[in-house]
Structure formats: structure tokens, C-alpha cells
C-alpha positions as CSV (number, residue, x, y, z in Angstrom):
1,M,112.9,75.9,107.9
2,R,115.2,78.1,105.7
3,V,113.8,80.3,103.1
4,G,115.8,82.2,100.2
5,Y,114.8,84.9,98.1
6,D,118.1,85.9,96.3
7,T,116.6,89.6,95.9
8,L,117.9,93.4,96.9
9,V,116.0,94.1,100.3
10,R,115.5,97.1,102.0
11,D,117.8,98.4,104.8
12,R,116.2,97.4,107.7
13,I,114.6,94.1,106.6
14,S,117.4,92.0,108.3
15,E,116.7,93.9,111.5
16,I,112.9,93.0,111.1
17,I,113.6,89.1,110.6
18,E,115.5,89.0,113.4
19,S,112.8,90.9,115.4
20,N,110.7,87.9,114.6
21,R,113.3,85.6,116.0
22,H,114.4,84.6,112.6
23,Q,118.4,84.8,111.4
24,P,118.5,86.7,108.1
25,V,121.3,85.2,105.7
26,T,122.6,88.3,103.7
27,H,125.4,89.4,101.6
28,T,126.9,92.5,100.4
29,P,127.3,92.7,96.7
30,D,130.2,94.4,95.0
31,D,129.3,98.1,93.1
32,A,128.8,96.1,89.9
33,S,126.4,93.6,91.3
34,Y,124.7,96.2,93.4
35,Y,123.9,98.0,90.5
36,A,122.8,95.2,88.5
37,A,120.7,94.1,91.5
38,L,119.0,97.6,91.5
39,L,118.1,96.9,87.8
40,A,116.5,93.8,88.7
41,K,114.7,95.2,91.4
42,L,113.5,98.1,89.1
43,A,112.2,95.6,86.7
44,E,110.2,93.6,89.7
45,E,108.9,96.6,91.2
46,T,107.9,97.7,87.8
47,Q,105.8,94.5,87.3
48,E,104.3,94.7,90.7
49,V,103.2,98.3,90.0
50,R,101.5,97.0,86.6
51,L,99.5,94.4,88.4
52,A,98.5,96.4,91.6
53,S,95.3,97.1,92.5
54,A,94.2,100.6,93.3
55,E,94.5,100.1,96.9
56,D,98.1,98.6,96.7
57,L,99.4,100.9,94.1
58,P,100.5,103.9,96.7
59,V,102.7,101.2,98.2
60,E,103.9,99.5,95.1
61,L,104.8,103.0,93.7
62,A,106.4,103.8,96.9
63,D,108.8,100.8,96.7
64,M,109.7,101.9,92.8
65,L,110.7,105.4,93.9
66,E,112.7,104.0,96.5
67,V,114.8,101.7,93.9
68,V,114.7,105.0,91.6
69,R,116.3,107.0,94.3
70,A,119.1,104.6,95.0
71,L,120.2,104.2,91.3
72,P,121.7,107.3,90.5
73,R,123.4,107.1,93.5
74,A,124.8,103.4,92.5
75,A,125.8,105.0,89.2
76,G,127.8,107.7,90.9
77,M,125.3,110.4,90.1
78,N,124.0,113.1,92.5
79,W,120.2,113.1,93.0
80,E,119.8,116.7,93.2
81,K,121.5,117.2,89.7
82,L,119.3,114.5,88.4
83,L,116.2,116.4,89.6
84,D,117.8,119.7,87.9
85,L,118.0,117.6,84.8
86,T,114.5,116.3,85.0
87,A,113.1,120.0,85.5
88,D,115.3,121.1,82.7
89,Q,113.8,118.1,80.4
90,R,110.0,119.0,81.6
91,S,110.7,122.8,80.8
92,E,112.3,121.9,77.1
93,R,109.7,118.9,76.3
94,G,106.8,118.6,78.7
95,G,106.3,116.0,81.2
96,F,103.8,113.2,81.4
97,G,101.0,115.2,83.0
98,S,98.4,114.8,80.3
99,S,97.6,111.5,78.3
100,S,98.5,112.2,75.0
101,N,100.4,109.8,72.7
102,T,102.2,109.7,69.3
């Protein structure tokens, strides 16, 4: 029985499927489609984080972080420069370490 998901998956998922004696069906999107797929995956992971139990939250946050790390690369940005920008913004505007709302 063939099961289709039509979603972006981690790099080693095909290998894992094959190790379970199944045949993955995959395709490699072009750059624009890959970026769009990452944005869709970010929305998917955001929903999973929102619904996660306290026990599952670390795994879901790790999945979200993996997508966030891939997005700048797909957009032609440098991860280290993005981290520098993050530090600059935190220095100028603060972070999200407290629970203040406006």
C-alpha cells in the first residue's frame, strides 16, 4: 500500500523508510518551491508546537528550529550574519525573555 504525504521531510527520512523495507517516493523541488515548502513546514511545525504537550514540546521545538535554520540558507542568507543581527536587535530592543505585552 502506497502512502503519500506531500510534505517537506528531513534529509534522512528516505534512508529511514528504506531501512524499514519500504520504497520512498520523493522529488527535489526547485529553489522557489523549496522556499515555499519551508514556509509551509514552518506553519505546520508552529501548529505542532502550539498543540504539543509539555512532554512533546522539546521535540516539536527542535523540529521548528531545524526549519528556521534552513530558511535563511534557502533565501541566500548567512546563518552567522543572521545570528549577529539577532544579537544587535536584542541589544537595541531587548529579547523575549520576560512576559511583557503591549
